[in-house]
N, C-alpha and C positions, 0 to 999 in steps of 0.2 A: 424357273418358277412358273406355275400356271395358276390362274385365278378363275374361279367359277362362282357366280352369284345366282341363287335359285330361291324361288318362292315354293315352299313345301306345301303340298296339298294331300296327296295320297301316297302310301308306301309303294304301290305298283308304279305310279308315275315317276317316283324318285329313282327306283331301280332302273327304269328305262332310261332316265336321264344319265345315270352313271354309265350305263352300257353305251349309250350313244356318244358319250364324251370320253370313252376309253379310260374311265376312272376305276382302277382295279382295287378290289378289297385287300390286296396284299400290300398296297402302298403303306409305308410306315412313317412318312414325313408329311402327314396331312394335318392341317389345323382347320377345324370347323368352328366358326363363330355363329351362334344361333340367337336371333332376336325375335321375341314373340309378344304380341299384344292379345293373344288368345288366352283362354282359361288355362289353369294349371294342369287339369287332367288331360286336355287335348295336347298340350305341349309335352306332357310326360310320355304319352303314347308315341309322339313323333320322335322324341329323343331316343327312346328304346329302339324304334325301328331303324333309325339312322346309325346307332352304335352297332346293331347287328349287321347292317349292310357294309359298314366300314369299321371292322373291329380294331384295326390298328391306328385309327385316327384319334387325335386329341380334340375333345369337344368342350368348349366353354361358351357361356352365353348368359342371358338374363331376360327378364320381362321388360317390356318397353312401353312408351307412350306413343308408339308408332314406329314404322320401320322405313329405312332408306335403301333403295336399290336402283342402281344405274341413274343416279341424280334425281330420282323422284321419291316422293313420300307416299307410303301406303299405311293402312290401319287394319287391325285385326287379321294379321297375317303372320306366318312363320317364315322368316327370311334366313337363308343360309349363306354364309361366306365360306367357300371351300378353297383353301390355299395349299397347293402341292409344291413342296420345296425339294430341291436337289442337293444343295450344299449348306443348308441351314439346319441346326439342331433345335428341337423343341423340348422345353422342360416345363412341367405344369404342376399345380397343386391347388387344393382347396383347404382353407383353414377358417375356424371360427373361434373368436375369443371375445370376452365381454368388453375388454379395454380396446377401443378403436385404434389408439396410437400403437399399442403393443402388437395388435394384429398386423398393422403396416410394417412394423419392425420385423416380425416373423416372416412375412412374405418376402421382404427385401433380402434378408439374410439367407433364405432358402434358395432364391432364384438368381440373384445378381452375382455374376462371375466376371472375370477379366474381359472375356470376349462377348459378353452379353450386349446386344445392340439395342434392344427395346423390351419393355414390359407392357403387356396388355392385361388390364385387370378390370373386373366388374364386382361391385359391392352392392349388398342390399340397400335400397334407397330410403328406407323408413326406420330401420333399427339402429344402425351404427351412425356415429358422428363422422361423416366421410372426410371432413376437412382434417380431423385428427389422424384418420387412417392414411391419407395421402402424405401427411407430414411425417408419419412414422416411416413410410417408404422412402421419402425424400431424404430424411436425416441419415439413412443408411445406404444411400446411393452414392458411394464414394467415387464411382467411375464416370459419373455424368450420363448414365444410361437414360435413354428417352423413356418417359412414362406416358402411357395413353390409356384410354378406356373411359368408364364412367359409372354412374349410379343406375341401378335397376329402377324402372318406373312401372306404373300400373294404369296407364291410359287416363290419368288425371282423376282416378278414384281415391287415391291417397289412403288405401286400406291395407294392401298387402303387395309387396314386390318379391321376386325370387331370383335366384341365380342358379346356373346350370353347370355341372361338372361331370363330363362323360355321360353316363346314363342316369344320373341322380339330379333331383331338384331340391334346393335348400332355401328356406325362408331367411336365414341369417348367414352372415359370414362374407368371405371374399374368395373369388377364384381368380387365378392369374396364370399367364404363360410367359416364358422368357424365350426370345429368339436370339440365337448366337451363331456367329459364323463370319469368317474373314470376308466373304464375298457379298454379304448382305449390306445394302445401303438403306438408310432410314432418314426420312425427313418429317418434321412435325411443325404445325403452325396452328394458330387459332384466330378467330374473328369474333369480337364482342358484338359490334353492330348495334349498340344501344346508345340512346341519348338521355342525358340527365334532364329532368324537368322539375320546376318548382324550387322552393328554397332548400337550404341545408338543414337537416335535423340532427339531433344528438341521441345516441343510445344512452339512456340514463339508468336502466336497471336490466341486468342480463346475467345468465349463468350458462356459459358455453353457447349452445345454439338455441337456447330458449330465451326469448326476449320478453321481459315483463313490462317495460315502459320505454316509450320514445317521447322525448321532450317532456318527461315527467308525467306522462299520461299512459294509462293502460294501453297496450299495443292495439287491441281491437277497437277501442274507443278512438284512438289516434287515426286508424284507417277509416273509420266511419266519418270523422271530421274532414279528412283529406279527400277521400274518394267517393263517399256517399253510401247510403244504405244498400243500393242495388248490388254493388260490388261485394260488400261485407256479407250480405245474406247468403251468397253462394260460394264463399271462401271455403277451401283454399283455391279451388279451380279458377274462380273468377279473378283472383289477384295475381295470376301468373304473369300477366303482361306488365305488372307494376312491381317488379323486383326492386330491392334496395341496392343501390350502387355505392360501392366504396373503393378506396384505393389502398394498396399495400405493396411496398417494395417497387413502386413505379408502375405497377400493373393495375388497371381498372377491372373489377369483376363484380358480378351481381350475386345476390343471395335471394332465393325463391322461398316464399312461405309454404311450409309443408302441412302444418296442422294447427288448428286453433283450439284453445282450452277455455273451460267455463270461467276461469279466473281472469280472463281478458288477455292472457299471454298467448304466444305463438312460437312454434319451432320453425327453424329455417334450415336450408341445406348446408349452411356453414356457420361457423362461430362468429360472434361479435365480442367486443370488449366495451366496458363502460367508458364513455367519452368518444367512441367512434363517431365520425361525421358521415352521414349517409344522405342520399337523395333518391327520390323515385326515378325510375327509368322505364323507357319503353323502346321496343324495336323500331329502328329508323333506317330507311333505305339509303339515305345519304351517308350515314355512318358506315353501313355495310360497304358501300361503294368506295369509301376512302381507305379501305384496308390496303396495307403494304406488306408484302411477304417479308419475313425476317431476313435481314441483310446477311449475306454470306452463307445462308443455309439452303436457299431455293435451288433445286437441281436444274442445271442448265444443259448438261451434255447427255442425259439419259432419260428414257421414258419409263415412268413407273409401271409396275406390273400389277400392283394392288393398291387400292385407295379405300381407307376406312374412315368414315365420318361419324363422329359421336357428337350429336347436337342436342341442345336444350329443346324441350318441347315447345317453347315459345318461338322457335325458329321455323316452324312448319310453313307458315305463310310466306316466309322469305327464302325458302330453300333454293328454288330455281334461280332467283335473282342473286342470292349470295354465291352460289357456285359459279354463276356467269361472271360476276364482278370481282369477288374476292379470291375464288379458287378456280379460275377458268381452265386450268390444266386437268382438273378432275372430270370435267364434262367430256373430255376426249376419250375416256376409257371407262371400264367397268368400275363401279363404286358401290359400297355397301356400308350399312351402319344402322343406328337407331336413335330415337329421340329419348333423352334421359332426363333425370332430375339433377344432374350435375356432371360436368366433364373434367377429366384429368388432363393436365398439360405440364410439361416440364421445360423450364428455361434454366435459370441458375438453380432454382429449387422446384421440386414437384409441388403442384398446387391444384386445388379444386377451383375451377373457373365458375361454372353455373351461368346460365342464360347466355352461353356462347356456343360456338361450333369449333370442335377440336378435330384437326385433320392429321392422319398418319398415312404416309406413302412408303411403299416397300419396293425394292428392286434387287434382284439377285443376279449379280454379274456372271456372265458366261451362259445364261439360260434365256437370252433375248429371243431366240427362235422358237421357244416354246409358246404355244398360243392356247389361251383358255377360251372360255365362252365369249361370244360376241355380245356387245351391248344391245339390250332390247328396249324398245319403246314401251313405257308403262304409264298408265294414266295416274296422275297424282290426285290425292285426296285434297279437296279444297273446302275450307270452312270459313264462314264469316263470323267475326267476333264482335260482340256489342261492347266496345270499350269507349265509344265516343262520349257517353254520358259521364263516365269517370273523369276523362280528360277535361270536359267542360266544367265539371265540379271543381277539379283541381285549379283550373284557371280562375274561376270565380273566387275561390278561397284566397289565391295569391293576390288578386286585384283588391279584394276587400281589405286584406291585411296590409297591402302596400299603402293605401290611403291613410290607414291608422298610423303606420310606421312613418309616413311622410310628416305627419303632424308632430310625432314624437321627435323626429330628426330635427325639425325646425326649432322646437323648444330646446332640445339639447344643444344645438348649434349656438343659440343665443347665450346659453349659460357658458358654453366653452369659450365663446368669443370674449365674454366678460372675464373669465379666469385667465385667458391668454393675455389679455391686456394687463392684468395685474402681474402675471409672471414676467412679461417683457421688461418690466421696470427693475427686476432684481436678478433674473436668470439670463445667462448667455446661451442662446440656441442657434445651432446651424445645421444644415443638411448638406450632404455631399453625394455625388454619384459614386458607384463602386470604385472609381479611379481616384477619388479624393478631390474632385473638382466641386467647389462650393456652388450649390443651387439655391440656397436660402440662408439669409442671415437676419436675425431680429435686431431690434433697437439696442438691446443690451450688448450685442456683439459690436455694433457700430461704436457705442460709447466707450467700451473698454479698450478696443483695438485702435481707435482713431481713424479707421477707414470707413468710407461711406459704403452703402449697399452696392452701388454701381462699381466701386473699386474691388469689392469682394467677390460678387457673383461672377462665375466663369473663370475664377482664378483657383489655383491649387491652394489647399489649406496650408501649405508650406509658407504662404505669405506672412504668417504670424509665428513661424517656427523659431524658437530660440536656438541659435547654433551651438550653444553650450550643452544642450541636452544630448546625451549619448545616442548614437544610432541604434544601439541594441534595444533601447526603450521603445522606439517607433517600430522596430522589427517585431518585437513581442506584441505590441499593440495590434499591428496588422495581422499577425498570425492568429490572434484571438478573435478579432471581429470577422475575419474571412471564414472562420470555422462556425460562424453563426452565434458566437457567444458575446456577452456584454463585457467591455473593457472599462475599468475604472482606475483612477489614480490622480495624483496631483502633478500638473505640468507647468513649467514656466514658459511663457510666450513673449514675443517681442512685438510691441506696439509700433505704429507708424512713425512715431517720433524717436524710436530706438530704446525707449524705456522697457523694463521687464515687468510683467505682471504674472501672478500665479492664479491658476484656476483648478478647482476640484472637478474632474471631468468624468462623465459617464458616456460611452459611445454605444449606441444600440443598432444592430443590424435590422433593416426593414426588408421583409420577404414578400415576393410575389405570391399571391394566394393560390394561383393555379399551378405553377411549376415549382414553387418552393425556393426559387433562386433569390439571392440578395440583390435588391434593386437600388438601395441607397442606404446611407448611414445617418442616424440622427445623433447629434452631440449635444448634451445638456451640461452646462458648466456653471459653477458658482465662483464668484470672485473671492479668493482667500489671500489676496496680496498682503493686507495688513497683518493677518494671522501668521503668514509665513515669515514676514520680516520680524515679528515679535518672537516667534519660535527660534529663528536663526540667532537672534540677539541673546536669547536665554541660553541656547546651546553654546555660543561663544563664551558667555560668562561662566558657564559650568566648566568648560575646558580650561579657561584661565584660572578659575578657582582651584581645579584639580592640580594644574601645573604649579600654582603658587604653593599649595599645601604640600605637594611632593617635594618641591625644592626646599621649602622651609623645614620639612621633617628631616631631609638629608643634612641640611646645614646644622640643625640642632643635634641630630644623632652623632655627628662626627665628634664634637667636643664632649658630648655625653659619654661616648665610648671611652674617652680618656678618664673621665671622672669615675665611671663604673668599674673600669679595669683596675685602676690604682686603689679603689676602695676595696676590691677583692684581695689585692696584695696586702693592704694594710690589715685586713681582718685576719690574715694568716701569720702576721708578724707578732712579736711580743709587745703587747699593749697593756696599759693599766686598765682597771675596771671602768673608770670614767671615760678613758679614751675609746675603749671598745663600744661603750654606750653611744658616744658621738659618731663613731664610724658606722655603727648599725643604723643610726638615724639618717646619715648621709646615704647609705645603701638603699634603705627603704624609700626615701624621697626620690632617689634617682629612678628606682623601679616604677614608682607612681607616675613620674613625669614621662617615662618611656611608655607606660600603659596609656596615658592620655594621648600621646603622639600617635600610637598605634590605633586607638579608637577613632581619632580624627581622620587618619588616613583610610581606615576601613569604611567609615561613613562616606568619605569622598568617593572611594572606588565604587561602593554600592550605588550611590546617587548617579554616577556616570556610567553604569553598566560595565565596569572594568573588572569586576570580580569573577574569577574563574575557579571552579572546584577541581581538585585532583581526583583521580579514580585509581587508587592503589589498593592492594590487598592489605587488610588490617585484621588484627584479632580484637573484635569488638568488646569482648569481656575484659581483656587486658587494658584497653584504652579507657574504659569506664572506671575500672578499679583504680587506675592510675590517677584519673581526675579526682575521684572521691578521696583517695589517700592524700593528694596534694593539698586539699583544704582541711584535712583532719585536725591539724594543729589549731587552726582558727576556730573550729567547732569546739575543741577541747578547752580553749581559753574561756569560752562562754558556757562551759559545762552543758553542752547540748547533747541530746540523744541523736547521734548522727549515724544514719543507717543507709545501706545500699541493698536493694532487692532486685536481682536480675532473673528474668524469666528463664527457666531451665531449657525451654525450647528455642531460645535465641541462638542463632548461628554464631559460631566463634569467628569464622573466616568470611569476610565480606569485602566488597569493593566500595571504597568511600574516600573522603578527604578527612583524615584523622585530625589535622590541625584545626579546621573550621568546626568539626563536630565537637571537639573538646572545648573550643572557644565558646560555643553555645552553652554546653553543660556547665563549664566553669563559671560563666557569667550568671547563670540561673542559681547555681549552688552558692556562689559568693553573696549574691543578693539575699538568698534565703537565710544564710548565716548572719548577714549584716542586719536584717530586719526582724530577726527572731530574738526575743528577750532571753536572758540567762535561764538555763534549765529547760528550754523549749525543745521541740523536735524538728529535725530536717531529714527528709528521706529522698533518695534518688531511686526511682523504680522504673523497670522496663516491662513491657507486655507485648507478646507476639500477636498481632491482629490477623495476619495472613501468612501462611507458610506454604509456598509453592515449591515446585521442583527446582526452579532457578532463582526465584525471588522471595524475599521475606519483608513484610511490612511490620515495623516495630514502633510502638508508642513509648516515648520518653517522658517521664513525669518527675518534677521536682516539687515536693510538698513541704510546707512549713507550718508551724503554729504561731507565726509572728503577728505583726501589727495589722496585717490585712490592708486591703485597698477598698475605698468607698466605691460603690457601684458607678456613680457618675464620673469617677476618675479612671475607670478601667480601660476605656477606649483611648484616652489621651496618653497613657504611660508609654505607648509605643512610638510616640512622636519624639524627634530629636531634642536633646537638652531639656527633657520634661521629666519631672518626678511627681509622685502622688501628692506630696505636700511641699509648700514653698520652703520650709525650713529643713527639708530632708538632707540637702547637701551639707549644710552646716553641722547637722547632728550626726549623720552617718557617713558623709563623704560621697565621692563619685561625681561623674561628669554629666549624668543624664543621657549618655549615648548608648550604654550597655544593652538595654532592652531593644532599642531601635536597631542596633547592629544585629543582635540575636534574631529578631523577627525577620530581618531581611536575609540573613544567612539561612534561616529555616526555609524561606521562600526559594532560595537558590537550590536547596535540597529537594524542592517540590512539595513542601508542606506549608502549614500555617501555625504560627505560635499563638496559642490560646491561653486564657486565664480564667480561673474560677476563684473568687475571693469573697470573704465576709470580714467586714471591718472588726478588728480586735480579736479575730478568731484564727486567721491564717489564710494562706494563699497557695494555690496549685497552678503551676505553669506546665503545659504539656504540648507536644507536637508529634506528628507521625512522619516517618521516613521510610521510603521503599529502597531496599538494598538488593544488589545483585550478589548472590552467593558466589564464593570462590572456593575452588577445589584445594588449593594449597595456601596455607596461612603463612605469609611472609613474616619472618621473625624480626622483631625490632632490633636495632643496633644496641649492643650492650653498652652500659654506661661506665666502662673501664673499671669494673669491679666496685663501682660506687664510692671510691675513695682515692684521693690523690696519692696516698702513700703506697697504694698497690700499683700505681702507674710507673712503668720503667721502660727505657729504651735499651734494647739488647746491644745494638751496634752503634758505632759513631755515626753521626748524621750531619750532612752538609745541607743547609737550607738557604734559599734565596727568598727575601721578602721585598715585594714591590709595593711600597706604601708612601704616599706623598705627605701625609699628615704627621708632623713630628711627634705629637702626643701618642699616637697609635704606635709609632716606631719605638718610643720609649717603653710603652706598655709591653710589647712583644719581647723587647730586649730584657725587661725585668723578669718576665716569665721564663725565658730561655736560660737565664743565669742560674736557675735552680738545677739545670741539667748540664753537667760539664761535658758530656759526650756529644752535645749539639753545638756545631759551629754554624755561623750564619753571616749573611751579607745583606745590605739594604740597597734597593734601587728606588730613587725618588720620583721617577716618571716612567712612562711606558717605553720610551726609546732606550733608556738605560737598562731597563729590565730585559729587553730583547738582546741587547749587546752582551750583558752578563750571562744570560741563559745560553747563548750560542757559544760563548768562549769559555765558560766554566763547566764544572761537573757537579751537579746538585742532585740530592736524593728527593727533595720536595721543593716546589716553588709555590709561595703564597702570593696571590695577585689581586691587588685592589682594583675594583671595577672603574671607579672615577679617578683618573689621574691626568695631569697635564701632558701636552704633546701627543700622547697616544694612549687611549683608554685601555683598560685591561682586556676587553674582548678582542680588539684589534691586535694587541700585543701577543695574546695567546695564539691567535691564528698565525701570526708571523713566526713565533717560536716553534709551533707544531710542524712547520715546514722542514725543520732540521732535528728538533728534539721530539722523538716520537713517544717514548715510554715513561719519561719522568712525570710523576703525578703533579698536576697544577690545581691548586685550591683557590677558589674565588673568595675575596673578602668584600662583602657587599652590605650596604645599609638598606637595600630594597629587594629582598629575596622573594619577589612575587613570581607568578607563573610565567609571565612573558620574559622576565629577566632570567629565570632559571633555564628556560628553553634556550635563550641566547648563550648562557654559560656553557651548557653541555654541547650545543652545536659548535661552539668555538673550539672545543677540544679539552675543556676542563673536566676534572674527575669528580669534584665535590665542591661544596661551598660552606663558608662560615658566615652567619649573619652578625652584623654589628648591632649593638656593642659586643665585642669579643668576650666570651666567657671562657674561663680557664678549662672547665670540663669539656667544652666543645673543641677547644684546641687540642686537648689530650686525646679526645676521640679520633680526630683526624690523624694525629701522629701514630696512634696505635695501629690504625688500619693501613696507612701508607708507608710507614717506616719499614726498611728491610728487616726481615726476621732472621733470627739465629736458628738455623735448621738443625734437627736432630741428627746425630751421627748414626749412620746405618748399622754400624757394627755393634752399637750399644745393646746390652741385654735389656730389652724393653718390657718383656712379659714374664712375670712369675706365675706360672699356670696354676699351681696349687693354691696360692693366695687368691688368685682371680676366682677360682671355683668357690672358695669359701665365701668370698664377698658376694658372688651371685646368689649362693644359697641363702645368705643372710638377707639380701635385698628382696628376693622373690619368695622366700619361705617354702622352697621345694627342695627335694633331695638331689643328690648327684646323678642318680640314674635317670631322673626326669630331665635334668638340665642338659646332659651330654648330647642327646639327639637334637634338641632344639639348637644348642650351640653349634653343632656340626652343620646343621642346615644354614645357619647364619654365615658361617665361615665360607661355605660353598658359594653363597650369594655374594659375599664380600669380594671373593676372587673375581667373579664376573663383573661386579660393579666397579672395581678398581680399573679394569681394562676399559670399560665404557667411559669412566671419568677421564682417564688418560687421553682417550681418543677425542672426547669433547674439549679438553684443554688444548689439544693441538689445533683443533678447528676453531677455537675461541667461541664456542656455542654457549653463551652466558646462561641462557635460560635452562638448557639441559644440565649444565654444571650445577646450578642452584638446586634443581630438582633432585639430582643424584645425591649431592652432599646433604641436603636437608633431610631426605628420606633415611640415609644411612646413619646420620649423626644421632638421631633419636634412639635407634636400635642399638648402636654401639654403646651409648650411655646406659641403656637398660642392662647390657651385659658387662658393665663396669669397665669398658675399654676407654678410659678417659683420654689416653693419648690419641687414639684413633678419632674420637669425637673432637678433640682440640684441633688436630690437623684439618679435619673436614670443615670445622667452623671457620678457620682462617681462610681456606679456599673459598667458602661460600661468601664471606664478607667481602673479599676482594673481587669476586665475580659480580656482586651487587654494585660495587663502586666503580667497576670497569677497569681495574688495574691489577691484573694477575701477574705475579712474578715468582720465579724460582719454583715452578711446579714440578720440575723433574726430581729435585731433592725430596719433595714431599711425597711424590708417588713412590720413590725408592724407600722412604721411611715406612709408608703403608705396606709395601710388599714385604719388607723385613719383618714387620709385626705379623703379617699374614703367614709367612713361612714358619715362624715360631709357633703360631697357633696350630697350623696343620701338623707340624712335627709332634707337638704335645698331644693333639687329638689322636694321632696314629697310635701312640703308645697306650692311650686310655681305651680306645675302641678295639 
């Protein structure tokens, strides 16, 4: 590489210079940088002559505020930098776009490649927002390519700048070149060399690079107040020495004023944001001399071959000193550059520096013996600047303001001292260094901890640490405050006498204003010991209350189970009319008492945050219709107009807790029926409020024309054991817990139960719930054909019943006596259940949860070690979520809630009892009868049915194979999906036997106990083959 720096005068002199230095016009790796503070026309003629003389060269450049050549500054000259490379490629372009950021993006995308070492770019200095331009370049500089160059200038005229690309001059846009090559070495650095002076100010109104207000004053008015009339009169040139200094990403840089406007605003070389802190700055020799080269980047083992210096115009008077002190290596060889309105520099990010000097050094390995032009001695331009009056004005302003602020400070200090004295009496305050060593403790700290200030200061804050507080609490606390965030929480501490006290604590990091580091922590605490003790006592009382209620309910439910069960058996026996009346009264009273127990338990669980909602797939229409139908007879007794109106847009299949949702609706409907006079109206209504792709929000409304609720009573009705009138319980019955429980259940669903009512006219209760839609509606378990007479056990059944309560044993025995093919044994405790299960052969095991010696959960775990497939059914008086989870995790298949209902026992037996499988050889399908049935059901002729039926049979064959594979792999979810999908279609085509077999498999998959699937698959294949044979004859 060879480097030549030249001041262009005349075409003939330039040609002689080329000849004397053996610079051939055929050279094709020449980069020319041209910097000119002469007029545009003069510069244009020079550019054209240069391009004719060196037609293969790449020429870029710009107008300047002065030029730099061989470490000296000149003015009104045209300075050329001629770089002749041997192993480096040059790529260049010119672009202009209105958006400055996108202009930078375009330049970067066009030029930066994997091997690109540096970019040199010049941008018009007055039209584009150069800070946005360099950000656009930097954001797309993924390889960390060095960015250098700067803004065009116009010798402080601030009227027009231009850039140069080959033989053309442009007023707008950007020009850039990329240097690439393995042998090219590049080094860049910068020196700000400016000192902040005066107070800190705040940018209070700004749009990009146009600042309207500083410290809430118009910008030009602010400059007048700070620097005086003389400076403002000749702005912007006169204000160049007083650029605004700011900090960003750890780098200090300045912004120079470019243009003033009649509205008192001004534009700058870079952007500001509202809230930016700035100070005035001026060039300072001491700051220049303090410069340190960037660590790890300064070249040590090679001599640069070219040095390019892009410096702010304010650097002219410091140039020689700066090169000597900051960049001494540059003075040893040829250097070239220009004075700009802003300089580009790249460290982690490319940025616009402004008011600095940016240095770029190049070296091409393997070309060290190539010699360019020798360094020449040139006279520098020296100018004196009248800035002293502005500095004196700024000093006078600061001094005058200091005296005023000093008085304000003393007044404020007096007030703060008074406030601090008051705070010390009620607040605990301490300060620590970054390592947690106490540096200050107030009187409140001394009082609560029992330690004196002398004992606290200099000690670790661990001196009051409660050893019972978990380490992870302090770990999280330190992580938070070390990140500069505030930590708050309640901590228990240990006083000097060993007693424990509680404090609500806020810990604030305190930062150093200059470097932003944390220098100490301030802890402000409030003594909440009495409050914590009270809350702890309340919590313990609530737990004790919940435990008492749960135990009481269990103890009551156990004998109630016997009463309720035997009442059911009595109702089914031959009784006289009067006896049936008495038994019915006993049954209803038992149900009422059980309802009261359940209400009390629900209320207790809600109060102690123990209530958990299920999220299972339900058919919302079916659930609501079921609730409505359940209370139909009560409404009919009072001759009410009892209606249900469901929004047609309401999704059928959603995820929810059906039990709790029905509990709310049942409570509201039963209240409405109860409080509505004979002949009135009760309506359950739904409305879809929001219908999204995955979610649906539905409003539930129960409206009646009943007695209504007085306005002043409407808030109190949701409180426990409260009803609108004191005589309500005696007249209508109830516990006064229903609405409280319903309101809290609605909250658990994420909504609020609300009421609108007019006394003597009626009441409307309503609430909104957000549901997640479900793709597959899980079918409810059938109710064993809704009649005991239809229930039957095909095969003999051997059952083990583990139950310690004798009344319950008698009840189960009485039920099983009605089925002669059921044989059974009892175990009265867990250990006996384990022994009998391991030594006997049972089809089903019923397991009470609460038994002596070994409870049902532990007994089941032990049995499952040897008995893998026998269904085990839990008998429990507390079938809540936590217990259900334990039941299934222990290995049980299902549960029956006490008190035991005959229908529920029959449900379990139908699902888990061994089935009598169809014989494969039986003639199952009468095809002619089947076609007639389908024709009648669907209302279409045989020609239409046959293609559809054939498509179904083809799908059935494939589905049976997939089902058999899923059964072998025990993929329950896949089994349920296949059977559920096929079952509905099979029923549509009148294949009742196929639908029945699929239903049995689906129910067993849901319960987790699939048995004898091989025989069922064989039966399905038999039907399939008969259908295929019949279709072959028809088609």
